[in-house]
PAZAPA-4460 file (N, C-alpha, C; in steps of 0.05 Angstrom, whole numbers, plus 32768, in hexadecimal, padded with zeros to 4 digits):
% residues 303
    n_x    n_y    n_z   ca_x   ca_y   ca_z    c_x    c_y    c_z   seq   type   mol
   8011   7FE8   8000   8000   8000   8000   8012   8019   8000     1      M     A
   800C   802C   7FEE   801B   8044   7FED   8013   8057   8003     2      Q     A
   8027   805F   8014   8021   8070   802B   801E   808D   8023     3      Q     A
   800C   809A   8030   8008   80B7   802C   8017   80C5   8043     4      R     A
   8023   80DC   803C   8031   80EC   8050   801C   80F6   8064     5      A     A
   8024   80F8   807E   8013   8103   8092   8012   8121   8090     6      H     A
   7FFB   812D   808E   7FF8   814A   808C   7FED   8156   80A5     7      H     A
   7FF4   816F   80AA   7FE8   817E   80C0   7FCA   8181   80BB     8      S     A
   7FBA   8182   80D0   7F9D   8185   80CC   7F97   81A0   80BF     9      P     A
   7F80   81A1   80B2   7F76   81BA   80A7   7F71   81CE   80BD    10      L     A
   7F72   81E8   80B7   7F6B   81FC   80CB   7F4E   81F9   80D4    11      P     A
   7F48   8202   80EC   7F2D   8200   80F7   7F1B   8213   80E8    12      S     A
   7F01   820E   80EB   7EED   821E   80DC   7EE6   8238   80EA    13      L     A
   7EE2   824D   80DA   7ED7   8266   80E3   7EBD   826B   80D3    14      S     A
   7EAE   827F   80DA   7E96   8286   80CB   7E94   82A4   80C6    15      V     A
   7E87   82AB   80B1   7E84   82C8   80AB   7E72   82D6   80BF    16      T     A
   7E76   82F0   80C2   7E65   82FF   80D4   7E4A   8305   80C6    17      E     A
   7E4B   8307   80AC   7E32   830D   809C   7E23   82F3   8097    18      S     A
   7E0A   82F6   8091   7DF8   82DF   808B   7DF1   82DE   806D    19      A     A
   7DEB   82C5   8064   7DEE   82AC   8072   7E0B   82A5   8079    20      P     A
   7E0F   8299   8090   7E2A   8293   8099   7E38   8280   8086    21      E     A
   7E50   8286   807E   7E61   8275   806E   7E79   826C   807F    22      I     A
   7E7B   8252   8083   7E92   8248   8092   7EAA   8246   8080    23      A     A
   7EC1   8249   808B   7EDA   8248   807B   7EF2   8241   808C    24      Y     A
   7F06   8237   807F   7F20   8232   808B   7F34   8245   807E    25      R     A
   7F46   8250   808E   7F5A   8262   8083   7F76   8259   808C    26      L     A
   7F86   8251   8079   7FA2   824A   807F   7FB3   8263   807A    27      R     A
   7FBE   826F   808E   7FCE   8287   808A   7FE8   8280   807C    28      P     A
   7FF5   8294   8071   800F   8290   8064   8025   8299   8077    29      S     A
   803E   8290   8071   8055   829A   807F   805B   82B7   8077    30      T     A
   804F   82C0   8062   8052   82DC   8058   803A   82EC   805F    31      D     A
   803D   8302   806D   8026   8312   8075   8018   831E   805D    32      A     A
   8026   8322   8048   801A   832E   802F   8015   8318   801A    33      A     A
   800E   8301   8024   800C   82EA   8012   7FF4   82EC   7FFE    34      A     A
   7FF8   82E0   7FE7   7FE2   82DD   7FD4   7FCF   82C8   7FDF    35      E     A
   7FB5   82CB   7FDA   7FA1   82B9   7FE4   7F97   82A6   7FCE    36      V     A
   7F94   828D   7FD5   7F88   8279   7FC3   7F6F   826F   7FCF    37      V     A
   7F58   8272   7FC1   7F3E   8268   7FCA   7F3A   824D   7FBE    38      V     A
   7F33   8239   7FCF   7F2E   821E   7FC7   7F11   8218   7FC9    39      L     A
   7F04   8210   7FB3   7EE7   820B   7FB2   7EE2   81ED   7FAE    40      L     A
   7ED4   81E1   7FC0   7ECF   81C4   7FC0   7EB9   81BB   7FAD    41      H     A
   7EB5   81A1   7FAC   7EA0   8196   7F9A   7E85   8196   7FA8    42      G     A
   7E70   8190   7F98   7E55   818F   7FA2   7E52   8179   7FB7    43      V     A
   7E45   8180   7FCD   7E41   816D   7FE3   7E59   8169   7FF4    44      G     A
   7E6F   8176   7FEF   7E87   8173   7FFE   7E8A   818A   8012    45      S     A
   7EA2   8190   801A   7EA7   81A6   802C   7EC5   81AD   802B    46      S     A
   7ECC   81C1   803A   7EE8   81C9   803B   7EFB   81B3   8045    47      S     A
   7EF0   81A0   8053   7F00   8189   805D   7F0C   8179   8046    48      A     A
   7F01   817B   802E   7F0B   816C   8017   7F27   8173   8010    49      T     A
   7F31   818A   801A   7F4C   8194   8012   7F62   818A   8024    50      W     A
   7F5C   8177   8036   7F70   816D   804A   7F89   8162   803D    51      A     A
   7F86   8155   8026   7F9E   814A   8018   7FAD   815F   8008    52      E     A
   7F9E   8171   7FFB   7FAB   8184   7FE9   7FB6   819C   7FF7    53      L     A
   7FA7   81A8   800A   7FAF   81C2   8015   7FCB   81C2   8021    54      A     A
   7FD4   81AD   802F   7FEF   81AF   803A   8005   81AF   8025    55      P     A
   7FFE   81A7   800D   8012   81A6   7FF7   8013   81BF   7FE7    56      L     A
   8000   81D1   7FEA   8001   81EB   7FDD   8016   81FC   7FEC    57      V     A
   8027   8209   7FDC   803E   8218   7FE7   8035   822A   7FFE    58      D     A
   8044   822A   8014   803D   823A   802B   8040   8258   8027    59      E     A
   804A   8260   8010   804B   827D   800B   802F   8288   8006    60      R     A
   801C   8275   8000   8000   827E   7FFA   7FEE   8279   8012    61      Y     A
   7FDD   828C   8018   7FC8   8287   802B   7FB1   8279   801D    62      A     A
   7FA4   8266   802B   7F8E   8257   801F   7F74   825D   802D    63      L     A
   7F60   8263   801E   7F45   8267   8028   7F33   8251   801D    64      L     A
   7F27   8241   802F   7F18   822A   8028   7EFC   822B   8034    65      M     A
   7EE8   8236   8025   7ECD   8238   802F   7EBC   821F   802C    66      P     A
   7EA8   821D   803D   7E91   820B   8038   7E7B   821B   802B    67      D     A
   7E70   8211   8015   7E5A   821F   8008   7E42   8220   801A    68      Y     A
   7E30   8232   8013   7E15   8231   8020   7E09   8216   801B    69      R     A
   7DFC   820B   8030   7DF0   81F1   802D   7E03   81DA   8031    70      G     A
   7E1D   81E0   8037   7E32   81CC   8039   7E41   81CF   8053    71      H     A
   7E4C   81B9   805D   7E5E   81BA   8074   7E52   81C8   808B    72      G     A
   7E61   81DC   8096   7E58   81EB   80AD   7E4D   8206   80A6    73      D     A
   7E48   820B   808C   7E3C   8224   8084   7E1D   8223   8089    74      S     A
   7E11   823B   8088   7DF4   823C   808A   7DE7   822D   8073    75      A     A
   7DCF   8224   8078   7DC0   8215   8064   7DA5   8223   805E    76      K     A
   7DA6   8239   804F   7D8E   8247   8049   7D7A   8236   8039    77      P     A
   7D61   823E   803A   7D4C   822F   802C   7D52   8230   800E    78      E     A
   7D52   8218   8000   7D56   8218   7FE3   7D3E   8226   7FD6    79      P     A
   7D40   822C   7FBC   7D55   8224   7FA9   7D6E   8236   7FAC    80      P     A
   7D84   822B   7FA0   7D9D   823A   7F9E   7DA3   8241   7F81    81      Y     A
   7DB2   8256   7F7D   7DBB   825D   7F62   7DD9   8261   7F61    82      R     A
   7DE5   8260   7F4A   7E01   8265   7F48   7E08   8280   7F54    83      V     A
   7DF6   8294   7F4E   7DFB   82AF   7F58   7DFC   82B0   7F77    84      E     A
   7DED   829E   7F84   7DEE   829E   7FA2   7E0A   8295   7FAC    85      D     A
   7E15   8281   7F9F   7E2F   8277   7FA8   7E45   828C   7FA2    86      F     A
   7E43   8298   7F8A   7E56   82AD   7F83   7E55   82C4   7F97    87      V     A
   7E3C   82CD   7F9E   7E39   82E3   7FB1   7E44   82DB   7FCC    88      A     A
   7E3F   82C3   7FD5   7E4A   82BA   7FEF   7E69   82BB   7FEF    89      D     A
   7E75   82B2   7FDA   7E92   82B1   7FD9   7E9F   82CD   7FD8    90      L     A
   7E92   82DF   7FC9   7E9C   82FA   7FC7   7E97   8309   7FE2    91      L     A
   7E81   8302   7FEF   7E7C   830E   800A   7E91   8304   801E    92      R     A
   7E99   82EB   801C   7EAD   82E0   802E   7EC8   82ED   802A    93      L     A
   7ED1   82EF   8011   7EEB   82FC   800C   7EEB   8319   8014    94      T     A
   7ED4   8327   800F   7ED3   8343   8017   7ED4   8346   8035    95      A     A
   7EC7   8334   8043   7EC7   8336   8061   7EE3   8331   806C    96      E     A
   7EF3   8321   805E   7F0E   831B   8067   7F22   832F   805B    97      L     A
   7F19   8343   804C   7F2A   8357   8041   7F3C   834D   802A    98      G     A
   7F32   8338   801C   7F41   832D   8005   7F35   8338   7FEC    99      I     A
   7F44   834A   7FDF   7F3A   8357   7FC7   7F40   8348   7FAD   100      R     A
   7F55   8338   7FAD   7F5D   832A   7F95   7F69   830F   7F9D   101      R     A
   7F63   82FA   7F8E   7F6B   82DF   7F97   7F6E   82CD   7F7F   102      F     A
   7F7D   82B7   7F83   7F7D   82A1   7F70   7F66   828E   7F78   103      H     A
   7F5C   827F   7F65   7F45   826D   7F6B   7F4A   8252   7F60   104      L     A
   7F46   823D   7F71   7F47   8221   7F68   7F2C   8215   7F6E   105      V     A
   7F1E   820C   7F59   7F04   8200   7F5C   7F03   81E4   7F52   106      G     A
   7EF6   81D3   7F61   7EF3   81B6   7F5A   7ED6   81B0   7F54   107      F     A
   7ED0   81A5   7F3C   7EB6   819C   7F34   7EA2   81B4   7F35   108      S     A
   7E8E   81B4   7F46   7E7D   81CB   7F47   7E8D   81E4   7F4F   109      I     A
   7EA2   81E0   7F5E   7EB4   81F7   7F65   7EC1   8203   7F4D   110      G     A
   7EC6   81F3   7F38   7ED0   81FD   7F1F   7EBB   820D   7F10   111      A     A
   7EA2   8205   7F12   7E8C   8214   7F07   7E8A   822F   7F15   112      V     A
   7E8B   822F   7F30   7E8A   8248   7F3F   7EA2   8259   7F38   113      F     A
   7EB9   824C   7F34   7ED1   825B   7F2C   7ECD   826A   7F12   114      G     A
   7EC1   825D   7EFE   7EBB   826A   7EE5   7EA8   8282   7EEA   115      Q     A
   7E93   827D   7EF9   7E80   8292   7EFF   7E8C   82AA   7F0D   116      A     A
   7E9E   82A4   7F20   7EAB   82B9   7F2F   7EBE   82C9   7F1D   117      L     A
   7ECD   82BC   7F0C   7EDF   82C9   7EFA   7ED0   82DC   7EE7   118      A     A
   7EB8   82D3   7EDF   7EA8   82E4   7ECD   7E9A   82FB   7EDC   119      L     A
   7E91   82F5   7EF4   7E82   830A   7F03   7E94   831E   7F11   120      A     A
   7EAC   8315   7F19   7EBF   8327   7F27   7EDB   8324   7F1C   121      A     A
   7EDF   832D   7F04   7EFA   8329   7EF7   7F10   8338   7F06   122      P     A
   7F0A   834D   7F14   7F1F   835B   7F22   7F27   834C   7F3C   123      D     A
   7F17   833A   7F45   7F1D   832B   7F5D   7F2C   8311   7F58   124      A     A
   7F26   8304   7F42   7F32   82E9   7F3C   7F4A   82ED   7F2B   125      V     A
   7F62   82E8   7F36   7F7B   82EC   7F29   7F83   82D5   7F17   126      A     A
   7F7C   82BD   7F1F   7F82   82A5   7F0F   7F6E   8290   7F17   127      S     A
   7F6B   827B   7F06   7F56   8268   7F09   7F60   824C   7F02   128      L     A
   7F5E   823A   7F16   7F64   821E   7F11   7F4A   820E   7F12   129      V     A
   7F43   8201   7EFC   7F2A   81F3   7EFA   7F30   81D5   7EFA   130      L     A
   7F29   81C8   7F11   7F2E   81AB   7F15   7F14   819C   7F0E   131      L     A
   7F15   818A   7EFB   7EFE   8179   7EF4   7EE5   8189   7EF0   132      N     A
   7EE7   819C   7EDE   7ED0   81AF   7EDA   7EBB   81A2   7EC8   133      S     A
   7EA2   81AA   7ECD   7E8C   81A3   7EBC   7E88   81B9   7EA8   134      I     A
   7E83   81B2   7E8F   7E7D   81C6   7E7A   7E74   81B7   7E61   135      A     A
   7E63   81C5   7E51   7E5C   81BB   7E37   7E51   819E   7E37   136      D     A
   7E3F   8199   7E4A   7E33   817E   7E4C   7E24   8177   7E32   137      R     A
   7E27   815E   7E2A   7E16   8154   7E14   7DFA   814F   7E1F   138      T     A
   7DE7   8149   7E0D   7DCC   8143   7E16   7DCB   812B   7E29   139      E     A
   7DDB   8117   7E22   7DDC   80FF   7E33   7DE8   8105   7E4E   140      A     A
   7DFD   8115   7E4E   7E0A   811C   7E68   7DF7   812D   7E79   141      E     A
   7DE8   813F   7E6C   7DD5   814F   7E7B   7DBE   813E   7E86   142      Q     A
   7DB6   812A   7E77   7DA1   8118   7E81   7DAA   8108   7E99   143      E     A
   7DC3   80FF   7E98   7DCE   80EF   7EAF   7DD0   8101   7EC7   144      R     A
   7DD8   811A   7EC4   7DDA   812C   7EDB   7DBF   8131   7EE8   145      A     A
   7DAA   8134   7ED7   7D8F   8138   7EE2   7D85   811E   7EEF   146      L     A
   7D8C   8107   7EE4   7D84   80EE   7EF1   7D91   80EB   7F0C   147      E     A
   7DAA   80F3   7F0E   7DB8   80F2   7F28   7DAB   8105   7F3C   148      R     A
   7DA3   811C   7F32   7D95   812F   7F43   7D7D   8123   7F50   149      L     A
   7D6D   8114   7F40   7D55   8107   7F4A   7D5C   80F2   7F5F   150      E     A
   7D72   80E3   7F5A   7D7B   80CF   7F6E   7D82   80DD   7F88   151      V     A
   7D90   80F4   7F87   7D97   8102   7F9F   7D7E   810C   7FAE   152      I     A
   7D6B   8115   7F9F   7D52   811F   7FAB   7D43   810A   7FBA   153      R     A
   7D45   80F1   7FB1   7D34   80DC   7FBB   7D43   80C5   7FC9   154      T     A
   7D5D   80C5   7FC8   7D6C   80AE   7FD1   7D79   80B2   7FEC   155      G     A
   7D88   809D   7FF4   7D96   809D   800E   7DB2   80A8   8009   156      D     A
   7DB9   80BE   8015   7DD2   80CC   800F   7DEB   80BB   8017   157      L     A
   7DE8   80AB   802C   7DFF   8099   8033   7E04   8085   801D   158      E     A
   7DEF   8079   8012   7DF2   8066   7FFD   7DFC   8074   7FE3   159      Q     A
   7DF2   808C   7FDD   7DFA   809A   7FC6   7E18   80A1   7FC7   160      I     A
   7E21   80AA   7FDF   7E3D   80B1   7FE2   7E4F   8099   7FDE   161      A     A
   7E47   8082   7FEA   7E57   806A   7FE8   7E59   8060   7FCC   162      A     A
   7E43   8061   7FBD   7E43   8058   7FA1   7E52   806B   7F8F   163      S     A
   7E55   8084   7F97   7E63   8098   7F87   7E81   8095   7F87   164      S     A
   7E8B   8088   7F9C   7EA8   8085   7F9F   7EB5   8078   7F87   165      A     A
   7EA7   8066   7F7A   7EB2   8059   7F62   7EB6   806C   7F4B   166      E     A
   7EA5   8080   7F49   7EA9   8095   7F34   7EBE   80A9   7F3C   167      R     A
   7EC3   80AD   7F55   7ED5   80C1   7F5F   7EF2   80B9   7F5F   168      W     A
   7EF7   809F   7F67   7F12   8095   7F6B   7F17   807C   7F5C   169      F     A
   7F30   8077   7F54   7F37   805D   7F47   7F35   8046   7F5B   170      T     A
   7F33   802E   7F51   7F31   8016   7F62   7F4A   8014   7F73   171      Q     A
   7F61   8019   7F67   7F7A   8017   7F76   7F7B   802A   7F8E   172      G     A
   7F72   8042   7F8A   7F72   8056   7FA0   7F5E   804E   7FB5   173      F     A
   7F47   8044   7FAD   7F33   803C   7FC0   7F3D   8025   7FD1   174      R     A
   7F4D   8013   7FC5   7F58   7FFD   7FD4   7F6F   8006   7FE7   175      D     A
   7F80   8018   7FDD   7F97   8021   7FED   7F91   8035   8002   176      E     A
   7F7D   8046   7FFD   7F77   805C   8010   7F59   805E   8016   177      H     A
   7F4E   8048   8022   7F31   8049   8028   7F2A   805F   803C   178      P     A
   7F3D   8067   804D   7F37   807C   8060   7F33   8097   8053   179      E     A
   7F41   809D   803D   7F3D   80B6   802F   7F23   80B6   801F   180      L     A
   7F1D   809F   8014   7F03   809C   8005   7EEC   809F   8019   181      V     A
   7EEE   8092   8030   7ED9   8093   8044   7ED6   80AF   804F   182      S     A
   7EEC   80BE   8052   7EEA   80D9   805C   7ED8   80EA   804A   183      A     A
   7EDB   80E6   802F   7ECC   80F6   801C   7EAF   80ED   801B   184      E     A
   7EAA   80D3   801A   7E8F   80C9   8019   7E7F   80D0   8033   185      T     A
   7E8D   80D1   8049   7E80   80D9   8062   7E77   80F6   8061   186      T     A
   7E87   8107   8056   7E7F   8124   8053   7E65   8125   8043   187      I     A
   7E65   8117   802C   7E4D   8119   801A   7E35   810D   8028   188      V     A
   7E38   80F6   8035   7E21   80E9   8042   7E15   80FA   8058   189      A     A
   7E25   810C   8064   7E1C   811C   807B   7E0B   8135   8072   190      A     A
   7E08   8139   8058   7DFA   8150   804F   7DDC   814F   8056   191      N     A
   7DD0   8167   805A   7DB3   8168   805B   7DA8   8165   803F   192      E     A
   7D94   8154   803B   7D8B   814D   8020   7D82   8166   8010   193      P     A
   7D73   8178   801C   7D68   818F   800E   7D7E   81A1   8002   194      G     A
   7D90   81AB   8013   7DA5   81BC   8009   7DB8   81AE   7FF5   195      P     A
   7DBD   8194   7FFA   7DCF   8185   7FE8   7DC1   8183   7FCC   196      Y     A
   7DA8   817C   7FCC   7D9A   817A   7FB2   7D98   8196   7FA4   197      A     A
   7D95   81AB   7FB4   7D94   81C6   7FA8   7DAF   81CD   7F9B   198      A     A
   7DC5   81C6   7FA8   7DDF   81CC   7F9D   7DE4   81BA   7F85   199      A     A
   7DDC   81A1   7F86   7DE0   818F   7F70   7DCF   8198   7F58   200      Y     A
   7DB8   81A3   7F5D   7DA8   81AE   7F46   7DB7   81C4   7F38   201      E     A
   7DC6   81D5   7F47   7DD6   81E9   7F3A   7DEB   81DC   7F29   202      V     A
   7DF8   81C7   7F33   7E0D   81B9   7F24   7E00   81AD   7F0B   203      L     A
   7DE9   81A1   7F0D   7DDD   8192   7EF7   7DD1   81A5   7EE1   204      A     A
   7DCC   81BD   7EE8   7DBE   81CF   7ED5   7DCF   81E7   7ECC   205      T     A
   7DE7   81E9   7ED6   7DF8   8200   7ECF   7E0E   81F8   7EBB   206      T     A
   7E10   8207   7EA5   7E25   8203   7E91   7E2D   821E   7E87   207      D     A
   7E46   8226   7E8C   7E4F   8240   7E85   7E61   8240   7E6C   208      L     A
   7E5F   822B   7E5C   7E71   8228   7E45   7E6F   823F   7E32   209      I     A
   7E57   824B   7E2F   7E54   8261   7E1C   7E5E   827B   7E26   210      D     A
   7E67   827B   7E40   7E70   8294   7E4C   7E8E   8294   7E53   211      S     A
   7E9A   827C   7E53   7EB5   827A   7E5E   7ECA   828A   7E4E   212      V     A
   7EC4   8290   7E35   7ED8   829F   7E25   7EDA   82BC   7E2F   213      D     A
   7EC9   82C3   7E42   7ECB   82DE   7E4E   7EDE   82DF   7E66   214      G     A
   7EE8   82C8   7E6E   7EFB   82C7   7E84   7F16   82D3   7E7B   215      I     A
   7F21   82E5   7E8A   7F39   82F4   7E82   7F52   82ED   7E93   216      R     A
   7F4F   82DD   7EA7   7F66   82D6   7EB8   7F73   82BD   7EAD   217      C     A
   7F8C   82B7   7EB6   7F99   829E   7EAF   7F89   8286   7EB9   218      P     A
   7F88   8271   7EAA   7F78   8259   7EB1   7F88   8240   7EAD   219      V     A
   7F86   822E   7EC1   7F91   8213   7EC0   7F7A   81FF   7EC2   220      L     A
   7F77   81ED   7EAE   7F63   81D9   7EAE   7F70   81BE   7EB4   221      L     A
   7F64   81AF   7EC7   7F6F   8194   7ECE   7F57   8181   7ED1   222      V     A
   7F59   816A   7EC5   7F44   8156   7EC9   7F50   813A   7EC7   223      T     A
   7F40   8126   7ECF   7F49   810A   7ECD   7F41   80FD   7EB3   224      G     A
   7F52   80ED   7EA8   7F4C   80E0   7E8F   7F33   80CF   7E90   225      E     A
   7F2E   80C3   7EA7   7F17   80B1   7EAB   7F01   80BD   7EBC   226      D     A
   7F00   80D7   7EBD   7EEA   80E4   7ECC   7ED1   80E3   7EBA   227      D     A
   7EBD   80D5   7EC4   7EA4   80D1   7EB4   7E91   80E8   7EB7   228      R     A
   7E93   80F8   7ECC   7E81   810E   7ECF   7E8C   8128   7EC5   229      G     A
   7EA5   812D   7EC9   7EB3   8145   7EBF   7EC8   813B   7EAB   230      S     A
   7EBF   8134   7E94   7ED0   8126   7E81   7EE6   8138   7E75   231      T     A
   7EFB   812C   7E6B   7F0F   813C   7E5D   7F04   814D   7E46   232      P     A
   7EEF   8143   7E39   7EE3   8152   7E23   7ED9   816D   7E2E   233      R     A
   7ECE   816D   7E46   7EC4   8186   7E52   7EDB   819B   7E56   234      M     A
   7EF1   8192   7E60   7F08   81A4   7E64   7F13   81AD   7E49   235      S     A
   7F13   819B   7E36   7F1C   81A3   7E1B   7F09   81B8   7E0F   236      H     A
   7EEF   81B5   7E15   7EDB   81C9   7E0B   7EE1   81E4   7E16   237      A     A
   7EE7   81E6   7E30   7EEF   81FF   7E3C   7F08   820A   7E2F   238      I     A
   7F1C   81F8   7E2C   7F35   8200   7E20   7F32   820A   7E03   239      H     A
   7F1F   81FF   7DF5   7F19   8209   7DD9   7F11   8226   7DDA   240      D     A
   7F04   822E   7DF0   7EFB   824A   7DF2   7F0F   825B   7E01   241      R     A
   7F22   824F   7E0E   7F37   825D   7E1C   7F52   8251   7E14   242      L     A
   7F5A   8254   7DFB   7F71   8246   7DF0   7F8C   824D   7DFE   243      P     A
   7F8D   8263   7E0C   7FA5   826A   7E1B   7FA7   825C   7E36   244      A     A
   7F92   824E   7E3D   7F92   823F   7E57   7FA5   8227   7E55   245      A     A
   7FAF   821E   7E6C   7FBE   8205   7E6E   7FAA   81EF   7E73   246      D     A
   7FB0   81D7   7E67   7F9E   81C0   7E6A   7FAE   81A8   7E71   247      L     A
   7FA6   819A   7E86   7FB3   8181   7E8F   7F9E   816C   7E92   248      V     A
   7FA1   8155   7E84   7F90   813E   7E88   7FA0   8128   7E95   249      V     A
   7F98   811F   7EAD   7FA8   810C   7EBC   7F9F   80F0   7EB5   250      V     A
   7FB1   80E0   7EAA   7FAA   80C5   7EA1   7FA0   80B3   7EB8   251      P     A
   7F8C   80A3   7EB2   7F83   808E   7EC3   7F74   8096   7EDC   252      G     A
   7F70   80B0   7EE0   7F62   80B8   7EF9   7F46   80C2   7EF3   253      L     A
   7F37   80C5   7F09   7F1A   80CB   7F06   7F15   80E7   7F11   254      R     A
   7F03   80EA   7F24   7EF9   8104   7F2B   7F09   8113   7F41   255      H     A
   7F0E   8105   7F57   7F1A   8112   7F6E   7F39   8114   7F6C   256      Y     A
   7F42   8123   7F58   7F5F   8125   7F54   7F6D   8132   7F6C   257      L     A
   7F5F   8145   7F79   7F6C   8154   7F8F   7F71   8143   7FA8   258      H     A
   7F64   812B   7FA8   7F6A   8118   7FBD   7F7C   8102   7FB3   259      I     A
   7F74   80F5   7F9E   7F83   80DD   7F94   7F9E   80E6   7F89   260      E     A
   7FA0   80FD   7F7C   7FBA   8106   7F71   7FC2   8121   7F7D   261      A     A
   7FBF   8123   7F97   7FC4   813D   7FA5   7FE0   8147   7F9F   262      A     A
   7FF6   8137   7FA0   8010   8142   7F9A   8012   814E   7F7E   263      P     A
   8007   8140   7F6A   8008   814B   7F4F   7FF8   8164   7F4C   264      L     A
   7FE0   8164   7F57   7FCF   817C   7F55   7FDC   8194   7F63   265      I     A
   7FE8   818F   7F7A   7FF5   81A5   7F88   800D   81AF   7F78   266      A     A
   801C   819D   7F6B   8032   81A6   7F5A   8028   81B8   7F43   267      E     A
   8012   81AF   7F36   8007   81BF   7F20   7FFE   81DA   7F2A   268      L     A
   7FF0   81DB   7F41   7FE6   81F4   7F4C   7FFE   8206   7F53   269      I     A
   8011   81FC   7F62   8028   820C   7F6A   8037   8218   7F52   270      N     A
   803B   8208   7F3E   8049   8212   7F26   8038   8228   7F18   271      D     A
   801E   8223   7F16   800C   8237   7F09   800C   8251   7F19   272      F     A
   800B   8250   7F33   800A   8268   7F43   8024   8278   7F41   273      L     A
   803A   826A   7F40   8054   8278   7F3D   8055   8287   7F22   274      V     A
   804A   827B   7F0E   804A   8287   7EF3   8036   829E   7EF0   275      R     A
   8023   829F   7F03   800E   82B3   7F00   8009   82C1   7F1B   276      H     A
   801D   82D0   7F25   8019   82DF   7F3E   8003   82F5   7F3A   277      P     A
   7FF9   82FE   7F51   7FE3   8312   7F50   7FEA   832A   7F3F   278      L     A
   8002   8334   7F42   8009   834D   7F34   800E   834A   7F16   279      D     A
   800C   8331   7F0C   8010   832E   7EEF   7FFA   831E   7EE2   280      S     A
   7FE4   831A   7EF1   7FCE   8309   7EE8   7FB5   831A   7EE0   281      A     A
   7FBA   8331   7ED4   7FA3   8343   7ECE   7F95   833C   7EB4   282      D     A
   7FA0   832B   7EA4   7F94   8324   7E8A   7F9A   8307   7E83   283      A     A
   7F8B   82FD   7E70   7F90   82E2   7E66   7FAC   82E1   7E5B   284      R     A
   7FBC   82CC   7E62   7FD8   82CB   7E59   7FD9   82C8   7E3A   285      P     A
   7FED   82D4   7E2E   7FF0   82D3   7E11   8004   82BD   7E09   286      E     A
   8011   82B0   7E1C   8025   829C   7E15   8018   8283   7E0A   287      N     A
   8027   8273   7DFE   801D   825A   7DF3   8013   8248   7E09   288      T     A
   7FFB   823D   7E07   7FF0   822C   7E1D   7FFF   8212   7E20   289      P     A
   7FFE   8207   7E38   800A   81EE   7E3E   7FF5   81D9   7E3F   290      T     A
   7FF7   81C4   7E2F   7FE4   81AE   7E2F   7FF2   8194   7E35   291      I     A
   7FEB   8187   7E4B   7FF9   816E   7E54   7FE4   8158   7E55   292      H     A
   7FEC   8140   7E4C   7FDB   8129   7E4F   7FEC   8111   7E59   293      Q     A
   8003   8118   7E65   8015   8102   7E6D   801D   8105   7E8A   294      N     A
   800D   8114   7E9A   8013   8116   7EB7   8007   80FD   7EC4   295      H     A
   8015   80F2   7ED7   800B   80DB   7EE6   8010   80E1   7F04   296      A     A
   8000   80D6   7F16   8005   80DA   7F32   8020   80CF   7F3A   297      P     A
   802A   80DA   7F50   8044   80D2   7F5A   8045   80B3   7F5D   298      E     A
   805B   80A7   7F52   805E   808B   7F55   8050   807A   7F41   299      G     A
   8041   8086   7F2D   8032   8077   7F1A   803C   807E   7EFE   300      E     A
   803B   806B   7EEB   8043   8071   7ED0   8031   8085   7EC3   301      P     A
   803B   8092   7EAE   802B   80A7   7EA0   8016   809C   7E8E   302      A     A
   8017   8082   7E88   8003   8077   7E76   7FFD   805A   7E7E   303      S     A
***
């Protein structure tokens, strides 16, 4: 069994003074004037999902890890929810903390919120990392998303979370690290059904593909070769509209790259942030984009 390095625990949770309360974790930097990286989790998850990745992001950066409305320890307002609600919550949080400009890393629905934030507040979002993003769904993919929404509305969340692990992680990772898989499925199973379904409806019905070419900050796209929900085709579709973006497709992996391939994802993020500091990230980069399809997790072959 491949051993994972022991990481320090995530910072404790705080909550906003304004309502609805948004819970968040803040990892300070060793630099008082540090650049801030906002990490946005997947639907039904929480800021706890970053336990593997956050310690590997360079300590020169401060990390802000919120729980969305309806998730984790944040308030759970009465549904329905809209993309605009999540965007407003996140901008309210950064404003309350005095963060005027930040880098953004979004996973799955967090990548959708990242796109929406970059479009709604271009002066705030300095750079954008989209992990396993949804975009440009086909009719069949849209139908499957809506079918899953109905399952969430009517099903047992514990059973749904357990059955989802096969889509999220490879068999090898599930066998070697059942504790990490269980940590994520436990978060999802603990959701309140109403808010979870409301958030999933946003995921199932939102597609910003026709707007993404309006994003002006540097962008890094990363997805798993075998991700069935956020397929490589979706990231390629975004890249077609943002040709200056970097694109990385990780061979053999599925959805939860930030857990299963945390060292690789941290390396990609750290490199991207160094290349796009706040003071030089005012526009879409004009350099030739970097497209990789031969990255493999540490200790595994590239194909």
